[in-house]
C-alpha positions as CSV (number, residue, x, y, z in Angstrom):
1,M,0.0,0.0,0.0
2,S,1.4,3.4,-1.0
3,Q,1.8,6.0,1.7
4,Y,-0.4,9.1,1.5
5,S,1.5,12.2,0.4
6,A,0.0,15.6,1.1
7,G,2.5,17.1,-1.3
8,A,1.2,14.8,-4.1
9,A,-2.4,15.9,-3.2
10,F,-1.3,19.5,-3.6
11,R,0.2,18.9,-7.0
12,K,-2.9,17.0,-8.1
13,A,-5.1,19.9,-7.1
14,M,-3.0,22.2,-9.3
15,Q,-3.5,19.8,-12.2
16,E,-7.2,19.8,-11.7
17,E,-7.7,23.6,-11.2
18,S,-5.7,26.3,-12.9
19,P,-5.1,28.7,-11.5
20,L,-5.6,26.9,-8.1
21,Q,-7.4,29.1,-5.6
22,V,-5.7,28.7,-2.2
23,V,-7.6,30.3,0.7
24,G,-6.3,31.1,4.1
25,A,-7.6,29.2,7.1
26,I,-6.7,30.8,10.4
27,N,-7.7,27.7,12.4
28,A,-9.1,24.2,12.1
29,N,-12.7,25.4,12.0
30,H,-12.0,27.7,9.1
31,A,-10.3,24.8,7.3
32,L,-13.5,22.9,7.4
33,L,-15.4,25.9,6.2
34,A,-13.1,26.3,3.3
35,K,-13.5,22.7,2.3
36,R,-17.3,23.1,2.6
37,A,-17.1,26.1,0.2
38,G,-15.4,23.9,-2.4
39,F,-11.7,24.9,-2.2
40,K,-9.2,22.3,-3.2
41,A,-6.3,23.7,-1.1
42,I,-5.8,25.9,2.0
43,Y,-3.1,28.1,3.5
44,L,-1.7,29.0,6.9
45,S,-0.3,32.5,7.0
46,G,2.7,33.3,9.2
47,G,1.2,36.7,9.8
48,G,-2.1,35.0,10.7
49,V,-0.4,32.7,13.2
50,A,1.2,35.8,14.8
51,A,-1.9,37.9,14.9
52,G,-4.5,35.2,15.3
53,S,-2.9,32.7,17.6
54,L,-0.5,35.0,19.5
55,G,-1.9,38.5,19.2
56,L,1.4,39.8,17.9
57,P,2.6,41.6,14.7
58,D,4.2,39.8,11.8
59,L,7.8,40.8,12.6
60,G,9.5,37.5,13.0
61,I,8.3,37.0,16.6
62,S,6.5,33.7,16.2
63,N,8.6,30.5,16.1
64,L,8.4,27.0,14.5
65,D,6.5,25.5,17.3
66,D,3.8,28.2,17.2
67,V,3.2,27.4,13.5
68,L,3.4,23.7,14.0
69,T,0.7,23.8,16.6
70,D,-1.7,25.4,14.1
71,V,-0.6,23.1,11.3
72,R,-1.3,20.0,13.4
73,R,-4.7,21.3,14.5
74,I,-5.7,21.9,10.8
75,T,-4.3,18.7,9.3
76,D,-5.9,16.6,12.1
77,V,-9.4,17.5,11.0
78,C,-9.1,18.6,7.3
79,D,-7.7,16.6,4.5
80,L,-7.3,19.5,2.0
81,P,-3.6,20.0,1.1
82,L,-2.1,22.8,3.3
83,L,0.4,25.4,2.1
84,V,2.3,26.9,5.1
85,D,4.2,30.2,5.4
86,V,7.5,29.4,7.2
87,D,8.9,32.9,7.0
88,T,12.7,32.7,6.6
89,G,12.9,29.1,7.8
90,F,13.0,29.7,11.6
91,G,16.7,30.0,12.2
92,S,19.9,31.3,10.7
93,S,21.5,28.0,9.6
94,A,20.8,25.2,7.0
95,F,20.1,22.9,10.0
96,N,17.2,25.2,11.1
97,V,15.7,25.2,7.6
98,A,16.1,21.4,7.4
99,R,14.3,20.9,10.8
100,T,11.5,23.1,9.6
101,V,11.0,21.1,6.4
102,K,11.0,17.8,8.2
103,S,8.6,19.0,10.8
104,M,6.2,20.4,8.2
105,I,6.1,17.1,6.4
106,K,5.7,15.2,9.7
107,F,2.8,17.4,10.8
108,G,0.9,16.9,7.5
109,A,1.6,20.0,5.5
110,A,1.7,19.7,1.7
111,A,3.8,22.6,0.8
112,M,5.7,25.6,2.3
113,H,7.1,28.9,1.1
114,I,10.4,30.3,2.4
115,E,11.4,33.9,1.8
116,D,14.5,36.0,1.2
117,Q,14.0,38.6,3.9
118,V,16.4,39.0,6.8
119,G,15.6,37.3,10.1
120,A,14.0,40.4,11.5
121,K,11.4,40.3,8.8
122,R,8.3,42.4,8.0
123,C,5.0,41.8,6.3
124,G,5.6,41.7,2.6
125,H,3.4,44.6,1.9
126,R,5.1,47.0,4.5
127,P,7.9,49.5,3.7
128,G,11.4,49.1,5.0
129,K,11.9,45.5,4.1
130,E,15.5,44.1,3.9
131,I,16.6,41.0,2.0
132,V,19.5,38.7,2.3
133,S,22.0,38.2,-0.5
134,K,20.9,36.0,-3.5
135,Q,23.4,33.4,-2.4
136,E,22.0,33.2,1.1
137,M,18.5,32.7,-0.3
138,V,19.8,30.0,-2.7
139,D,21.4,28.3,0.3
140,R,18.0,28.3,2.1
141,V,16.3,26.7,-0.9
142,K,19.0,24.1,-1.2
143,A,18.8,23.2,2.5
144,A,15.0,22.9,2.2
145,V,15.1,20.7,-0.9
146,D,17.8,18.5,0.6
147,A,15.8,18.0,3.8
148,R,12.7,16.7,2.1
149,T,11.6,13.2,3.3
150,D,8.8,13.3,0.7
151,D,9.9,14.2,-2.8
152,N,6.3,15.5,-3.6
153,F,6.4,18.0,-0.7
154,V,6.4,21.4,-2.4
155,I,9.2,23.9,-1.8
156,M,8.1,27.3,-2.9
157,A,10.6,30.2,-2.9
158,R,9.2,33.7,-2.1
159,T,11.1,36.8,-3.1
160,D,10.5,40.2,-1.7
161,A,13.1,41.7,-4.0
162,L,10.7,43.7,-6.2
163,A,10.2,46.4,-3.6
164,V,13.9,46.5,-2.7
165,E,15.9,45.9,-5.9
166,G,13.4,46.0,-8.7
167,L,11.8,43.6,-11.2
168,D,14.9,42.4,-13.0
169,A,16.7,41.6,-9.8
170,A,13.6,39.8,-8.4
171,I,13.3,37.6,-11.5
172,D,17.1,36.9,-11.3
173,R,16.6,35.7,-7.7
174,A,13.6,33.6,-8.7
175,L,15.7,31.9,-11.5
176,A,18.5,31.2,-9.0
177,C,15.9,29.6,-6.6
178,V,14.5,27.4,-9.3
179,E,18.0,26.3,-10.3
180,A,18.5,25.4,-6.6
181,G,15.5,23.2,-6.7
182,A,12.5,25.3,-5.9
183,D,9.3,23.8,-7.3
184,M,7.3,27.1,-7.5
185,I,7.9,30.9,-7.1
186,F,6.1,33.4,-5.0
187,P,6.9,37.0,-6.1
188,E,5.6,39.2,-3.3
189,A,4.0,42.6,-3.5
190,I,3.5,42.6,-7.3
191,T,2.1,45.9,-8.5
192,E,1.2,45.2,-12.2
193,L,-0.5,42.3,-13.8
194,A,2.1,42.0,-16.6
195,M,4.8,41.3,-14.0
196,Y,3.4,37.9,-13.3
197,K,3.7,37.0,-16.9
198,Q,7.3,38.1,-16.9
199,F,8.1,35.9,-14.0
200,A,6.2,32.9,-15.4
201,S,7.9,33.3,-18.8
202,A,11.4,33.5,-17.2
203,V,11.2,30.8,-14.5
204,K,9.1,28.1,-16.2
205,V,7.6,26.9,-13.0
206,P,4.2,27.7,-11.4
207,I,3.8,31.3,-10.1
208,L,1.8,32.2,-7.0
209,A,-0.1,35.5,-6.9
210,N,-0.7,36.9,-3.4
211,I,-4.1,38.7,-3.6
212,T,-4.2,40.1,-0.1
213,E,-6.5,43.0,0.8
214,F,-5.2,46.5,1.6
215,G,-1.7,45.7,0.2
216,S,0.4,46.6,-2.8
217,T,-1.2,44.2,-5.2
218,P,-4.5,45.1,-6.9
219,L,-7.3,42.6,-6.3
220,Y,-7.1,40.9,-9.7
221,T,-9.7,38.3,-10.6
222,V,-8.9,34.6,-11.3
223,E,-9.5,35.3,-15.0
224,E,-7.1,38.2,-15.1
225,L,-4.4,36.2,-13.3
226,A,-4.9,33.2,-15.6
227,S,-4.3,35.5,-18.5
228,A,-0.9,36.4,-16.9
229,D,0.0,32.7,-16.6
230,V,-0.4,32.6,-12.8
231,G,-0.6,29.0,-11.4
232,L,-1.9,29.7,-7.9
233,V,-4.0,32.5,-6.4
234,L,-3.6,33.1,-2.7
235,Y,-6.2,34.8,-0.4
236,P,-4.2,34.6,2.8
237,L,-6.3,36.4,5.4
238,S,-9.6,37.3,3.7
239,A,-11.8,35.3,6.1
240,F,-9.7,36.3,9.1
241,R,-10.2,40.0,8.4
242,A,-13.9,39.4,8.1
243,M,-14.0,37.3,11.2
244,N,-12.2,40.1,13.2
245,K,-14.5,42.8,12.0
246,A,-17.6,40.7,12.8
247,A,-16.2,40.0,16.3
248,E,-15.5,43.7,16.9
249,N,-19.1,44.6,15.9
250,V,-20.5,42.0,18.3
251,Y,-18.4,43.0,21.2
252,T,-19.3,46.7,20.6
253,A,-23.0,45.9,20.4
254,I,-23.1,43.8,23.6
255,R,-21.1,46.4,25.5
256,R,-23.2,49.3,24.2
257,D,-26.7,47.7,24.3
258,G,-26.3,45.3,27.3
259,T,-27.6,42.5,25.2
260,Q,-26.7,40.6,22.0
261,K,-30.2,40.6,20.7
262,N,-29.5,43.2,18.1
263,V,-26.7,41.2,16.4
264,V,-28.0,37.6,16.8
265,D,-29.0,37.7,13.1
266,T,-25.4,38.1,12.1
267,M,-24.2,35.0,14.0
268,Q,-23.7,31.4,12.9
269,T,-26.5,29.5,14.6
270,R,-25.8,26.6,17.0
271,M,-27.2,24.1,14.4
272,E,-25.0,25.6,11.7
273,L,-21.9,25.2,13.9
274,Y,-22.8,21.6,14.7
275,E,-23.3,20.8,11.0
276,R,-19.9,22.4,10.1
277,I,-17.9,20.4,12.6
278,N,-20.0,17.2,12.2
279,Y,-21.1,17.3,15.8
280,H,-23.9,14.8,15.4
281,D,-21.6,12.2,13.9
282,F,-19.5,12.3,17.1
283,E,-22.6,12.3,19.3
284,Q,-24.0,9.3,17.6
285,K,-20.8,7.3,18.1
286,L,-20.9,8.3,21.8
287,D,-24.5,7.2,22.1
288,A,-23.7,3.9,20.5
289,L,-20.8,3.3,22.9
290,F,-23.0,4.1,25.9
291,A,-25.7,1.7,24.5
292,Q,-23.1,-1.1,24.3
293,Q,-22.0,-0.5,27.9
294,K,-25.6,-0.6,29.2
295,A,-26.3,-3.8,27.3
296,K,-23.4,-5.7,29.0
């Protein structure tokens, strides 16, 4: 019997849907919601782990264990292939990058992207980013590729060089990463649709477009991105932003009105929650177990 490979499932999803829509799931519950909505792959954002799980900014504060905790919770309940943001690899040496790769595979992730920012990194759509040398980034990619225990696990190289060194330098870095073994390229903070096509034409591997809200990249449609030869379309924190806004509105209303009556119609019902997490399936198994014990 062949062993299941999450990486192979991710690659299969890309073959079946082009471009592949990859939606951010901030937690296990949202992973189930994404699957219910029909998505074929999901994403765990490093900034989302920092803000959502730790209440901290995306400034390189969160660590490997913080991310692995959320990876495990998601992969335990949802079988959609999961792409994970591993920032700069969680450490300054090739050994750190290797440990990250092995841990991601062990915890059920299908793919990861690693970037070329310095250790004290920033959100890719913020000013003041600094990047490591091209050679150091190549070394990160090589370390990741060499550490794979599943050849189908996807190593994606993200470059933040566009905002720092310009388009030509960013493409040059992407080419070097592909030569080092990267399966896919994630050019961050793209400002013009035609740039994706330039990347795709140069590197000859799938390109990811990060269509995050309130950032540097316009909110291109899937059709527009397909015309630019984009292979994956990422929506990293769309549901998380909506969730946060909804929570703020509910908290404000309860504090202001002394009751939640005025916002109940905006909430997921109890029965909707039970349906989304398959509550009744668990309860029926529990009832059957109790019935067996009573029959003894």
